[in-house]
C-alpha positions in Angstrom: 43.3 234.7 33.7 46.3 237.1 34.4 46.9 237.8 38.1 48.2 241.2 38.8 51.2 241.3 41.1 52.2 243.9 43.7 55.7 244.6 44.9 56.2 246.2 48.3 59.3 248.2 49.1 59.9 249.4 52.7 62.5 250.8 55.0 63.7 249.3 58.2 61.4 251.6 60.1 58.7 249.1 59.5 60.5 245.9 60.5 62.2 247.5 63.5 58.9 248.8 65.0 58.5 247.0 68.4 55.6 246.3 70.5 55.5 246.8 74.3 57.3 243.5 74.8 60.1 244.4 72.4 58.8 242.1 69.6 59.7 243.4 66.1 56.9 243.9 63.5 56.8 241.0 61.0 55.3 242.0 57.7 55.4 238.5 56.3 53.3 237.2 59.2 50.9 240.2 59.2 50.3 240.0 55.5 49.9 236.3 55.2 46.7 235.4 53.4 45.6 239.0 52.9 44.5 240.3 49.6 44.3 244.0 48.7 42.4 245.4 45.8 44.7 248.4 45.3 48.2 249.3 46.4 46.8 252.2 48.4 44.8 249.7 50.5 48.0 247.7 51.3 49.8 250.9 52.3 47.0 252.1 54.5 46.7 248.7 56.2 50.5 248.6 56.9 50.6 252.1 58.2 47.8 251.5 60.6 49.0 248.0 61.6 52.5 249.2 62.4 51.1 252.0 64.5 48.9 249.5 66.4 51.8 247.1 66.9 54.1 249.8 68.3 51.3 251.6 70.3 51.7 254.6 68.0 55.2 255.2 69.4 57.5 254.5 66.4 61.1 255.4 67.1 62.2 255.3 63.5 60.9 256.8 60.3 59.1 254.5 57.8 58.8 254.7 54.1 56.5 252.4 52.1 56.0 252.0 48.3 53.7 249.6 46.6 53.9 249.0 42.8 51.4 246.9 40.9 51.8 245.5 37.4 49.2 246.5 34.8 
């Protein structure tokens, strides 16, 4: 069975988002073991998770793009 792959592109606005203790957001840690049915689900999760991590107070802009093979 062929397994579809997703590639995630993102700007430093995601990885430089900090929590109240100054800890940077780590997408590798946050995505470990998660499976998303659609690229949109991945993007929605990341947007919401970064906002939770930073308390909704992002100081940098963030761009995300997820591309899935057919």
